[in-house]
All heavy atoms as a GROMACS GRO file, in nm:
protein
  576
    1MET      N    1  15.777  26.019  18.669
    1MET     CA    2  15.716  25.965  18.796
    1MET      C    3  15.742  25.817  18.793
    1MET      O    4  15.720  25.744  18.696
    1MET     CB    5  15.567  25.998  18.794
    1MET     CG    6  15.499  25.950  18.919
    1MET     SD    7  15.326  25.994  18.927
    1MET     CE    8  15.336  26.178  18.937
    2ASP      N    9  15.786  25.762  18.906
    2ASP     CA   10  15.806  25.626  18.931
    2ASP      C   11  15.681  25.559  18.988
    2ASP      O   12  15.641  25.592  19.100
    2ASP     CB   13  15.926  25.601  19.025
    2ASP     CG   14  16.053  25.562  18.957
    2ASP    OD1   15  16.048  25.536  18.836
    2ASP    OD2   16  16.162  25.561  19.022
    3PHE      N   17  15.628  25.468  18.916
    3PHE     CA   18  15.511  25.396  18.961
    3PHE      C   19  15.566  25.268  19.044
    3PHE      O   20  15.646  25.200  18.994
    3PHE     CB   21  15.421  25.350  18.849
    3PHE     CG   22  15.352  25.468  18.787
    3PHE    CD1   23  15.397  25.508  18.660
    3PHE    CD2   24  15.259  25.548  18.846
    3PHE    CE1   25  15.337  25.620  18.594
    3PHE    CE2   26  15.192  25.652  18.787
    3PHE     CZ   27  15.237  25.691  18.669
    4THR      N   28  15.503  25.241  19.154
    4THR     CA   29  15.540  25.129  19.240
    4THR      C   30  15.435  25.014  19.233
    4THR      O   31  15.474  24.901  19.250
    4THR     CB   32  15.554  25.172  19.381
    4THR    OG1   33  15.641  25.288  19.388
    4THR    CG2   34  15.617  25.073  19.470
    5TYR      N   35  15.310  25.053  19.216
    5TYR     CA   36  15.209  24.944  19.215
    5TYR      C   37  15.119  24.960  19.095
    5TYR      O   38  15.097  25.069  19.044
    5TYR     CB   39  15.119  24.965  19.336
    5TYR     CG   40  15.193  24.950  19.468
    5TYR    CD1   41  15.238  25.059  19.534
    5TYR    CD2   42  15.223  24.822  19.513
    5TYR    CE1   43  15.309  25.040  19.659
    5TYR    CE2   44  15.302  24.807  19.627
    5TYR     CZ   45  15.340  24.918  19.705
    5TYR     OH   46  15.408  24.904  19.815
    6LYS      N   47  15.063  24.846  19.052
    6LYS     CA   48  14.957  24.847  18.948
    6LYS      C   49  14.836  24.785  19.010
    6LYS      O   50  14.838  24.664  19.050
    6LYS     CB   51  15.001  24.754  18.831
    6LYS     CG   52  14.897  24.746  18.720
    6LYS     CD   53  14.950  24.655  18.610
    6LYS     CE   54  14.833  24.633  18.506
    6LYS     NZ   55  14.875  24.548  18.407
    7LEU      N   56  14.732  24.865  19.037
    7LEU     CA   57  14.601  24.825  19.088
    7LEU      C   58  14.507  24.787  18.985
    7LEU      O   59  14.487  24.871  18.892
    7LEU     CB   60  14.548  24.932  19.184
    7LEU     CG   61  14.417  24.906  19.243
    7LEU    CD1   62  14.417  24.789  19.336
    7LEU    CD2   63  14.365  25.032  19.306
    8THR      N   64  14.450  24.672  18.980
    8THR     CA   65  14.356  24.628  18.876
    8THR      C   66  14.228  24.597  18.951
    8THR      O   67  14.221  24.513  19.038
    8THR     CB   68  14.404  24.506  18.788
    8THR    OG1   69  14.520  24.544  18.733
    8THR    CG2   70  14.303  24.470  18.693
    9MET      N   71  14.129  24.676  18.924
    9MET     CA   72  13.994  24.656  18.980
    9MET      C   73  13.890  24.635  18.870
    9MET      O   74  13.874  24.715  18.784
    9MET     CB   75  13.956  24.780  19.061
    9MET     CG   76  14.038  24.804  19.182
    9MET     SD   77  14.032  24.676  19.308
    9MET     CE   78  13.867  24.693  19.366
   10PHE      N   79  13.834  24.505  18.873
   10PHE     CA   80  13.723  24.474  18.776
   10PHE      C   81  13.778  24.480  18.634
   10PHE      O   82  13.707  24.526  18.539
   10PHE     CB   83  13.606  24.547  18.801
   10PHE     CG   84  13.548  24.545  18.945
   10PHE    CD1   85  13.563  24.652  19.029
   10PHE    CD2   86  13.499  24.424  18.991
   10PHE    CE1   87  13.520  24.638  19.161
   10PHE    CE2   88  13.459  24.419  19.126
   10PHE     CZ   89  13.471  24.522  19.204
   11GLY      N   90  13.904  24.444  18.621
   11GLY     CA   91  13.960  24.445  18.488
   11GLY      C   92  14.023  24.577  18.441
   11GLY      O   93  14.079  24.589  18.331
   12PHE      N   94  14.005  24.686  18.514
   12PHE     CA   95  14.068  24.821  18.478
   12PHE      C   96  14.193  24.846  18.554
   12PHE      O   97  14.183  24.860  18.683
   12PHE     CB   98  13.963  24.924  18.502
   12PHE     CG   99  13.840  24.915  18.412
   12PHE    CD1  100  13.720  24.856  18.461
   12PHE    CD2  101  13.846  24.954  18.279
   12PHE    CE1  102  13.608  24.843  18.384
   12PHE    CE2  103  13.729  24.940  18.199
   12PHE     CZ  104  13.613  24.884  18.249
   13PRO      N  105  14.310  24.860  18.491
   13PRO     CA  106  14.434  24.881  18.558
   13PRO      C  107  14.449  25.039  18.587
   13PRO      O  108  14.402  25.114  18.522
   13PRO     CB  109  14.538  24.836  18.452
   13PRO     CG  110  14.477  24.855  18.323
   13PRO     CD  111  14.328  24.834  18.344
   14ASP      N  112  14.527  25.056  18.696
   14ASP     CA  113  14.565  25.194  18.740
   14ASP      C  114  14.701  25.187  18.804
   14ASP      O  115  14.729  25.106  18.892
   14ASP     CB  116  14.465  25.248  18.836
   14ASP     CG  117  14.468  25.392  18.852
   14ASP    OD1  118  14.547  25.463  18.781
   14ASP    OD2  119  14.396  25.451  18.930
   15LEU      N  120  14.794  25.272  18.757
   15LEU     CA  121  14.930  25.273  18.809
   15LEU      C  122  14.927  25.369  18.935
   15LEU      O  123  14.870  25.478  18.921
   15LEU     CB  124  15.028  25.321  18.701
   15LEU     CG  125  15.050  25.221  18.586
   15LEU    CD1  126  15.129  25.279  18.479
   15LEU    CD2  127  15.100  25.088  18.633
   16CYS      N  128  14.999  25.332  19.040
   16CYS     CA  129  14.998  25.411  19.163
   16CYS      C  130  15.145  25.425  19.209
   16CYS      O  131  15.230  25.337  19.192
   16CYS     CB  132  14.917  25.335  19.274
   16CYS     SG  133  14.748  25.313  19.226
   17VAL      N  134  15.168  25.540  19.270
   17VAL     CA  135  15.302  25.566  19.312
   17VAL      C  136  15.332  25.523  19.463
   17VAL      O  137  15.452  25.501  19.499
   17VAL     CB  138  15.340  25.720  19.306
   17VAL    CG1  139  15.342  25.762  19.157
   17VAL    CG2  140  15.244  25.802  19.388
   18SER      N  141  15.228  25.504  19.538
   18SER     CA  142  15.247  25.467  19.679
   18SER      C  143  15.121  25.388  19.728
   18SER      O  144  15.022  25.383  19.659
   18SER     CB  145  15.264  25.591  19.762
   18SER     OG  146  15.136  25.661  19.768
   19LEU      N  147  15.140  25.321  19.845
   19LEU     CA  148  15.023  25.248  19.901
   19LEU      C  149  14.906  25.352  19.937
   19LEU      O  150  14.791  25.314  19.933
   19LEU     CB  151  15.065  25.178  20.028
   19LEU     CG  152  15.116  25.038  20.011
   19LEU    CD1  153  15.157  24.969  20.140
   19LEU    CD2  154  15.022  24.953  19.933
   20GLU      N  155  14.942  25.468  19.979
   20GLU     CA  156  14.839  25.571  20.004
   20GLU      C  157  14.761  25.596  19.876
   20GLU      O  158  14.637  25.611  19.884
   20GLU     CB  159  14.902  25.697  20.060
   20GLU     CG  160  14.961  25.685  20.195
   20GLU     CD  161  15.094  25.617  20.195
   20GLU    OE1  162  15.169  25.620  20.093
   20GLU    OE2  163  15.133  25.572  20.308
   21ASP      N  164  14.827  25.601  19.765
   21ASP     CA  165  14.769  25.620  19.642
   21ASP      C  166  14.670  25.506  19.602
   21ASP      O  167  14.557  25.523  19.556
   21ASP     CB  168  14.870  25.636  19.531
   21ASP     CG  169  14.816  25.697  19.399
   21ASP    OD1  170  14.707  25.749  19.394
   21ASP    OD2  171  14.883  25.678  19.298
   22VAL      N  172  14.716  25.385  19.629
   22VAL     CA  173  14.636  25.265  19.613
   22VAL      C  174  14.504  25.269  19.693
   22VAL      O  175  14.393  25.255  19.632
   22VAL     CB  176  14.716  25.138  19.644
   22VAL    CG1  177  14.632  25.014  19.648
   22VAL    CG2  178  14.829  25.113  19.548
   23TYR      N  179  14.518  25.308  19.822
   23TYR     CA  180  14.401  25.303  19.915
   23TYR      C  181  14.307  25.421  19.871
   23TYR      O  182  14.188  25.406  19.884
   23TYR     CB  183  14.444  25.318  20.061
   23TYR     CG  184  14.484  25.182  20.116
   23TYR    CD1  185  14.623  25.147  20.130
   23TYR    CD2  186  14.387  25.088  20.149
   23TYR    CE1  187  14.652  25.023  20.180
   23TYR    CE2  188  14.422  24.964  20.205
   23TYR     CZ  189  14.555  24.932  20.212
   23TYR     OH  190  14.587  24.808  20.268
   24ARG      N  191  14.361  25.524  19.824
   24ARG     CA  192  14.272  25.638  19.778
   24ARG      C  193  14.189  25.588  19.660
   24ARG      O  194  14.074  25.619  19.650
   24ARG     CB  195  14.365  25.757  19.735
   24ARG     CG  196  14.289  25.884  19.710
   24ARG     CD  197  14.374  26.008  19.689
   24ARG     NE  198  14.508  25.992  19.640
   24ARG     CZ  199  14.617  25.991  19.714
   24ARG    NH1  200  14.610  26.012  19.841
   24ARG    NH2  201  14.746  25.969  19.659
   25HIS      N  202  14.252  25.517  19.563
   25HIS     CA  203  14.175  25.460  19.457
   25HIS      C  204  14.075  25.351  19.502
   25HIS      O  205  13.959  25.357  19.451
   25HIS     CB  206  14.272  25.395  19.350
   25HIS     CG  207  14.341  25.490  19.268
   25HIS    ND1  208  14.296  25.555  19.160
   25HIS    CD2  209  14.471  25.538  19.286
   25HIS    CE1  210  14.387  25.636  19.111
   25HIS    NE2  211  14.498  25.628  19.189
   26LEU      N  212  14.106  25.275  19.598
   26LEU     CA  213  14.016  25.172  19.648
   26LEU      C  214  13.890  25.235  19.712
   26LEU      O  215  13.782  25.184  19.701
   26LEU     CB  216  14.080  25.080  19.748
   26LEU     CG  217  14.186  24.978  19.696
   26LEU    CD1  218  14.253  24.904  19.811
   26LEU    CD2  219  14.113  24.882  19.600
   27LYS      N  220  13.913  25.348  19.776
   27LYS     CA  221  13.801  25.412  19.845
   27LYS      C  222  13.704  25.478  19.748
   27LYS      O  223  13.587  25.502  19.787
   27LYS     CB  224  13.850  25.524  19.939
   27LYS     CG  225  13.921  25.473  20.057
   27LYS     CD  226  13.974  25.582  20.147
   27LYS     CE  227  14.049  25.526  20.266
   27LYS     NZ  228  14.102  25.633  20.352
   28GLN      N  229  13.742  25.499  19.627
   28GLN     CA  230  13.654  25.557  19.526
   28GLN      C  231  13.567  25.463  19.449
   28GLN      O  232  13.474  25.497  19.390
   28GLN     CB  233  13.738  25.636  19.420
   28GLN     CG  234  13.825  25.749  19.474
   28GLN     CD  235  13.912  25.805  19.373
   28GLN    OE1  236  13.930  25.758  19.262
   28GLN    NE2  237  13.977  25.918  19.404
   29ILE      N  238  13.593  25.330  19.474
   29ILE     CA  239  13.507  25.231  19.407
   29ILE      C  240  13.404  25.182  19.499
   29ILE      O  241  13.435  25.135  19.611
   29ILE     CB  242  13.601  25.118  19.356
   29ILE    CG1  243  13.708  25.170  19.265
   29ILE    CG2  244  13.521  25.004  19.292
   29ILE    CD1  245  13.824  25.071  19.232
   30PRO      N  246  13.277  25.177  19.458
   30PRO     CA  247  13.176  25.132  19.546
   30PRO      C  248  13.179  24.982  19.566
   30PRO      O  249  13.198  24.900  19.470
   30PRO     CB  250  13.043  25.159  19.470
   30PRO     CG  251  13.084  25.226  19.341
   30PRO     CD  252  13.234  25.226  19.332
   31VAL      N  253  13.172  24.937  19.693
   31VAL     CA  254  13.181  24.800  19.729
   31VAL      C  255  13.072  24.718  19.669
   31VAL      O  256  13.089  24.601  19.628
   31VAL     CB  257  13.189  24.770  19.885
   31VAL    CG1  258  13.182  24.636  19.920
   31VAL    CG2  259  13.316  24.844  19.941
   32ALA      N  260  12.961  24.784  19.641
   32ALA     CA  261  12.838  24.716  19.588
   32ALA      C  262  12.875  24.658  19.449
   32ALA      O  263  12.815  24.561  19.402
   32ALA     CB  264  12.733  24.810  19.578
   33ARG      N  265  12.974  24.716  19.384
   33ARG     CA  266  13.007  24.663  19.248
   33ARG      C  267  13.059  24.516  19.255
   33ARG      O  268  13.039  24.448  19.158
   33ARG     CB  269  13.123  24.752  19.192
   33ARG     CG  270  13.151  24.719  19.049
   33ARG     CD  271  13.241  24.819  18.980
   33ARG     NE  272  13.274  24.774  18.851
   33ARG     CZ  273  13.345  24.849  18.763
   33ARG    NH1  274  13.396  24.964  18.800
   33ARG    NH2  275  13.373  24.806  18.645
   34ALA      N  276  13.115  24.484  19.360
   34ALA     CA  277  13.162  24.341  19.382
   34ALA      C  278  13.046  24.242  19.380
   34ALA      O  279  13.066  24.127  19.347
   34ALA     CB  280  13.242  24.322  19.506
   35ASN      N  281  12.918  24.286  19.411
   35ASN     CA  282  12.811  24.204  19.398
   35ASN      C  283  12.768  24.169  19.260
   35ASN      O  284  12.706  24.074  19.236
   35ASN     CB  285  12.695  24.263  19.479
   35ASN     CG  286  12.714  24.279  19.622
   35ASN    OD1  287  12.781  24.195  19.686
   35ASN    ND2  288  12.662  24.386  19.690
   36LEU      N  289  12.807  24.259  19.173
   36LEU     CA  290  12.771  24.250  19.031
   36LEU      C  291  12.881  24.185  18.954
   36LEU      O  292  12.854  24.120  18.843
   36LEU     CB  293  12.732  24.388  18.970
   36LEU     CG  294  12.625  24.466  19.040
   36LEU    CD1  295  12.616  24.604  18.980
   36LEU    CD2  296  12.497  24.390  19.021
   37GLU      N  297  13.000  24.198  18.986
   37GLU     CA  298  13.120  24.148  18.920
   37GLU      C  299  13.204  24.054  19.016
   37GLU      O  300  13.168  24.047  19.133
   37GLU     CB  301  13.205  24.264  18.867
   37GLU     CG  302  13.127  24.349  18.770
   37GLU     CD  303  13.214  24.455  18.711
   37GLU    OE1  304  13.327  24.416  18.650
   37GLU    OE2  305  13.174  24.567  18.701
   38THR      N  306  13.306  23.999  18.969
   38THR     CA  307  13.384  23.904  19.046
   38THR      C  308  13.514  23.979  19.097
   38THR      O  309  13.576  24.055  19.031
   38THR     CB  310  13.416  23.781  18.970
   38THR    OG1  311  13.509  23.698  19.054
   38THR    CG2  312  13.495  23.811  18.838
   39LEU      N  313  13.556  23.939  19.215
   39LEU     CA  314  13.681  23.991  19.276
   39LEU      C  315  13.808  23.923  19.211
   39LEU      O  316  13.912  23.963  19.238
   39LEU     CB  317  13.683  23.979  19.420
   39LEU     CG  318  13.595  24.069  19.502
   39LEU    CD1  319  13.601  24.045  19.652
   39LEU    CD2  320  13.634  24.216  19.483
   40ASP      N  321  13.777  23.821  19.126
   40ASP     CA  322  13.892  23.755  19.063
   40ASP      C  323  13.968  23.856  18.972
   40ASP      O  324  14.090  23.832  18.948
   40ASP     CB  325  13.848  23.641  18.971
   40ASP     CG  326  13.784  23.522  19.046
   40ASP    OD1  327  13.812  23.518  19.175
   40ASP    OD2  328  13.713  23.444  18.988
   41GLN      N  329  13.904  23.956  18.927
   41GLN     CA  330  13.973  24.059  18.843
   41GLN      C  331  14.024  24.178  18.929
   41GLN      O  332  14.054  24.287  18.868
   41GLN     CB  333  13.879  24.113  18.736
   41GLN     CG  334  13.828  24.007  18.643
   41GLN     CD  335  13.734  24.060  18.543
   41GLN    OE1  336  13.704  24.177  18.541
   41GLN    NE2  337  13.683  23.972  18.455
   42CYS      N  338  14.035  24.156  19.056
   42CYS     CA  339  14.082  24.268  19.144
   42CYS      C  340  14.207  24.221  19.219
   42CYS      O  341  14.207  24.124  19.297
   42CYS     CB  342  13.971  24.297  19.246
   42CYS     SG  343  13.821  24.357  19.177
   43TYR      N  344  14.318  24.292  19.192
   43TYR     CA  345  14.446  24.252  19.254
   43TYR      C  346  14.549  24.376  19.244
   43TYR      O  347  14.522  24.466  19.173
   43TYR     CB  348  14.510  24.134  19.187
   43TYR     CG  349  14.520  24.140  19.034
   43TYR    CD1  350  14.627  24.197  18.982
   43TYR    CD2  351  14.410  24.095  18.949
   43TYR    CE1  352  14.640  24.208  18.840
   43TYR    CE2  353  14.421  24.110  18.816
   43TYR     CZ  354  14.530  24.163  18.760
   43TYR     OH  355  14.546  24.179  18.627
   44LEU      N  356  14.651  24.359  19.323
   44LEU     CA  357  14.755  24.460  19.319
   44LEU      C  358  14.892  24.391  19.290
   44LEU      O  359  14.917  24.278  19.341
   44LEU     CB  360  14.762  24.524  19.468
   44LEU     CG  361  14.875  24.627  19.478
   44LEU    CD1  362  14.835  24.758  19.411
   44LEU    CD2  363  14.889  24.655  19.637
   45ILE      N  364  14.965  24.452  19.207
   45ILE     CA  365  15.099  24.400  19.177
   45ILE      C  366  15.205  24.501  19.214
   45ILE      O  367  15.191  24.618  19.185
   45ILE     CB  368  15.104  24.367  19.020
   45ILE    CG1  369  15.009  24.258  18.983
   45ILE    CG2  370  15.253  24.329  18.984
   45ILE    CD1  371  15.016  24.224  18.839
   46ASP      N  372  15.302  24.451  19.294
   46ASP     CA  373  15.416  24.535  19.323
   46ASP      C  374  15.506  24.534  19.206
   46ASP      O  375  15.565  24.427  19.168
   46ASP     CB  376  15.488  24.473  19.446
   46ASP     CG  377  15.602  24.550  19.504
   46ASP    OD1  378  15.673  24.618  19.412
   46ASP    OD2  379  15.621  24.561  19.623
   47LEU      N  380  15.530  24.644  19.142
   47LEU     CA  381  15.603  24.652  19.014
   47LEU      C  382  15.754  24.632  19.036
   47LEU      O  383  15.828  24.599  18.950
   47LEU     CB  384  15.581  24.782  18.944
   47LEU     CG  385  15.436  24.800  18.895
   47LEU    CD1  386  15.415  24.940  18.842
   47LEU    CD2  387  15.399  24.701  18.793
   48LYS      N  388  15.801  24.650  19.162
   48LYS     CA  389  15.941  24.630  19.194
   48LYS      C  390  15.975  24.479  19.212
   48LYS      O  391  16.082  24.436  19.168
   48LYS     CB  392  15.978  24.705  19.318
   48LYS     CG  393  15.944  24.856  19.331
   48LYS     CD  394  16.032  24.930  19.222
   48LYS     CE  395  16.002  25.072  19.234
   48LYS     NZ  396  16.022  25.158  19.118
   49THR      N  397  15.883  24.412  19.272
   49THR     CA  398  15.905  24.261  19.300
   49THR      C  399  15.842  24.171  19.217
   49THR      O  400  15.869  24.051  19.207
   49THR     CB  401  15.874  24.236  19.447
   49THR    OG1  402  15.728  24.243  19.463
   49THR    CG2  403  15.949  24.320  19.542
   50GLY      N  404  15.727  24.216  19.155
   50GLY     CA  405  15.639  24.133  19.078
   50GLY      C  406  15.537  24.053  19.155
   50GLY      O  407  15.462  23.970  19.104
   51GLU      N  408  15.534  24.072  19.286
   51GLU     CA  409  15.444  24.002  19.376
   51GLU      C  410  15.299  24.054  19.353
   51GLU      O  411  15.273  24.167  19.331
   51GLU     CB  412  15.487  24.020  19.515
   51GLU     CG  413  15.419  23.926  19.616
   51GLU     CD  414  15.474  23.930  19.752
   51GLU    OE1  415  15.570  24.002  19.779
   51GLU    OE2  416  15.427  23.856  19.836
   52LYS      N  417  15.213  23.955  19.357
   52LYS     CA  418  15.062  23.979  19.332
   52LYS      C  419  14.987  23.963  19.464
   52LYS      O  420  15.016  23.862  19.534
   52LYS     CB  421  15.010  23.889  19.230
   52LYS     CG  422  14.860  23.911  19.193
   52LYS     CD  423  14.816  23.819  19.088
   52LYS     CE  424  14.663  23.825  19.071
   52LYS     NZ  425  14.618  23.722  18.980
   53PHE      N  426  14.897  24.058  19.495
   53PHE     CA  427  14.820  24.054  19.617
   53PHE      C  428  14.670  24.062  19.580
   53PHE      O  429  14.632  24.141  19.496
   53PHE     CB  430  14.848  24.171  19.708
   53PHE     CG  431  14.997  24.173  19.753
   53PHE    CD1  432  15.084  24.245  19.679
   53PHE    CD2  433  15.036  24.100  19.864
   53PHE    CE1  434  15.219  24.249  19.713
   53PHE    CE2  435  15.166  24.104  19.897
   53PHE     CZ  436  15.265  24.176  19.822
   54ASP      N  437  14.586  23.974  19.637
   54ASP     CA  438  14.446  23.978  19.606
   54ASP      C  439  14.374  24.096  19.682
   54ASP      O  440  14.424  24.147  19.782
   54ASP     CB  441  14.381  23.844  19.658
   54ASP     CG  442  14.426  23.734  19.573
   54ASP    OD1  443  14.447  23.752  19.450
   54ASP    OD2  444  14.427  23.628  19.629
   55ILE      N  445  14.262  24.140  19.626
   55ILE     CA  446  14.182  24.236  19.694
   55ILE      C  447  14.060  24.172  19.750
   55ILE      O  448  14.001  24.089  19.678
   55ILE     CB  449  14.140  24.353  19.588
   55ILE    CG1  450  14.262  24.414  19.520
   55ILE    CG2  451  14.043  24.453  19.656
   55ILE    CD1  452  14.346  24.499  19.607
   56ALA      N  453  14.016  24.201  19.865
   56ALA     CA  454  13.911  24.146  19.934
   56ALA      C  455  13.821  24.253  19.996
   56ALA      O  456  13.851  24.366  19.986
   56ALA     CB  457  13.951  24.043  20.041
   57ILE      N  458  13.700  24.214  20.053
   57ILE     CA  459  13.610  24.307  20.111
   57ILE      C  460  13.598  24.271  20.253
   57ILE      O  461  13.584  24.153  20.292
   57ILE     CB  462  13.474  24.300  20.041
   57ILE    CG1  463  13.481  24.339  19.897
   57ILE    CG2  464  13.375  24.391  20.114
   57ILE    CD1  465  13.359  24.316  19.817
   58ASP      N  466  13.605  24.372  20.344
   58ASP     CA  467  13.579  24.358  20.481
   58ASP      C  468  13.472  24.454  20.520
   58ASP      O  469  13.494  24.586  20.535
   58ASP     CB  470  13.710  24.401  20.559
   58ASP     CG  471  13.700  24.382  20.715
   58ASP    OD1  472  13.595  24.321  20.755
   58ASP    OD2  473  13.782  24.424  20.782
   59GLY      N  474  13.354  24.411  20.526
   59GLY     CA  475  13.237  24.489  20.554
   59GLY      C  476  13.206  24.584  20.433
   59GLY      O  477  13.162  24.544  20.335
   60GLU      N  478  13.236  24.715  20.454
   60GLU     CA  479  13.211  24.812  20.356
   60GLU      C  480  13.332  24.869  20.288
   60GLU      O  481  13.321  24.973  20.215
   60GLU     CB  482  13.128  24.928  20.421
   60GLU     CG  483  12.996  24.896  20.483
   60GLU     CD  484  12.899  24.851  20.383
   60GLU    OE1  485  12.885  24.916  20.275
   60GLU    OE2  486  12.828  24.757  20.406
   61ARG      N  487  13.444  24.799  20.300
   61ARG     CA  488  13.563  24.848  20.237
   61ARG      C  489  13.648  24.743  20.170
   61ARG      O  490  13.649  24.620  20.206
   61ARG     CB  491  13.654  24.904  20.347
   61ARG     CG  492  13.589  25.014  20.428
   61ARG     CD  493  13.671  25.061  20.542
   61ARG     NE  494  13.777  25.148  20.484
   61ARG     CZ  495  13.874  25.203  20.553
   61ARG    NH1  496  13.878  25.182  20.681
   61ARG    NH2  497  13.961  25.283  20.502
   62PHE      N  498  13.712  24.783  20.061
   62PHE     CA  499  13.817  24.689  19.996
   62PHE      C  500  13.942  24.695  20.079
   62PHE      O  501  13.971  24.801  20.134
   62PHE     CB  502  13.846  24.738  19.859
   62PHE     CG  503  13.728  24.727  19.757
   62PHE    CD1  504  13.655  24.832  19.716
   62PHE    CD2  505  13.699  24.597  19.712
   62PHE    CE1  506  13.551  24.818  19.630
   62PHE    CE2  507  13.591  24.583  19.624
   62PHE     CZ  508  13.517  24.694  19.574
   63TYR      N  509  14.015  24.584  20.072
   63TYR     CA  510  14.152  24.584  20.138
   63TYR      C  511  14.240  24.493  20.064
   63TYR      O  512  14.190  24.414  19.988
   63TYR     CB  513  14.141  24.548  20.290
   63TYR     CG  514  14.116  24.403  20.319
   63TYR    CD1  515  14.215  24.316  20.341
   63TYR    CD2  516  13.980  24.358  20.331
   63TYR    CE1  517  14.188  24.181  20.372
   63TYR    CE2  518  13.952  24.226  20.358
   63TYR     CZ  519  14.058  24.134  20.374
   63TYR     OH  520  14.035  24.006  20.402
   64ILE      N  521  14.374  24.510  20.087
   64ILE     CA  522  14.468  24.433  20.009
   64ILE      C  523  14.507  24.313  20.109
   64ILE      O  524  14.553  24.339  20.216
   64ILE     CB  525  14.585  24.511  19.979
   64ILE    CG1  526  14.545  24.632  19.895
   64ILE    CG2  527  14.690  24.434  19.903
   64ILE    CD1  528  14.656  24.742  19.893
   65VAL      N  529  14.490  24.191  20.064
   65VAL     CA  530  14.523  24.076  20.140
   65VAL      C  531  14.676  24.068  20.160
   65VAL      O  532  14.752  24.081  20.070
   65VAL     CB  533  14.472  23.944  20.072
   65VAL    CG1  534  14.517  23.818  20.154
   65VAL    CG2  535  14.327  23.948  20.054
   66GLY      N  536  14.719  24.065  20.284
   66GLY     CA  537  14.862  24.064  20.314
   66GLY      C  538  14.918  24.192  20.361
   66GLY      O  539  15.037  24.199  20.394
   67PHE      N  540  14.838  24.299  20.349
   67PHE     CA  541  14.875  24.430  20.392
   67PHE      C  542  14.802  24.474  20.517
   67PHE      O  543  14.682  24.431  20.526
   67PHE     CB  544  14.856  24.537  20.288
   67PHE     CG  545  14.960  24.537  20.177
   67PHE    CD1  546  14.966  24.434  20.084
   67PHE    CD2  547  15.053  24.634  20.170
   67PHE    CE1  548  15.062  24.436  19.980
   67PHE    CE2  549  15.143  24.646  20.073
   67PHE     CZ  550  15.149  24.540  19.978
   68GLU      N  551  14.857  24.554  20.604
   68GLU     CA  552  14.783  24.613  20.712
   68GLU      C  553  14.664  24.696  20.661
   68GLU      O  554  14.691  24.773  20.569
   68GLU     CB  555  14.873  24.688  20.800
   68GLU     CG  556  14.807  24.750  20.923
   68GLU     CD  557  14.902  24.827  21.013
   68GLU    OE1  558  15.025  24.797  21.008
   68GLU    OE2  559  14.863  24.924  21.077
   69LYS      N  560  14.557  24.685  20.717
   69LYS     CA  561  14.436  24.769  20.674
   69LYS      C  562  14.453  24.909  20.715
   69LYS      O  563  14.481  24.937  20.830
   69LYS     CB  564  14.309  24.708  20.728
   69LYS     CG  565  14.279  24.569  20.667
   69LYS     CD  566  14.153  24.515  20.733
   69LYS     CE  567  14.148  24.372  20.710
   69LYS     NZ  568  14.039  24.306  20.779
   70LEU      N  569  14.443  25.010  20.627
   70LEU     CA  570  14.454  25.145  20.655
   70LEU      C  571  14.309  25.203  20.674
   70LEU      O  572  14.219  25.169  20.618
   70LEU     CB  573  14.522  25.221  20.541
   70LEU     CG  574  14.673  25.183  20.524
   70LEU    CD1  575  14.722  25.268  20.408
   70LEU    CD2  576  14.754  25.205  20.651
   0.00000   0.00000   0.00000
C-alpha cells in the first residue's frame, strides 16, 4: 500500500493513503482535546513532496490549513 500523507495529531502519527482518509481520521478526534493539548503537535506532511501543513480548528471541526475544507 502506498501512503501519501502522514497525519500527526497531538504527537501521534498515522499514515494515510488519501485526503479522504486524512479527513476520516480528523473526524474521529474530539475537538475538545485541543483545549487540553496544543495544536503545535498537529500537522499533515505530504510524503511525496515533503510539504508540511498545519491543522487548525473551525468551530467544531479540524481542518488542514491550505486545503479546501471537506
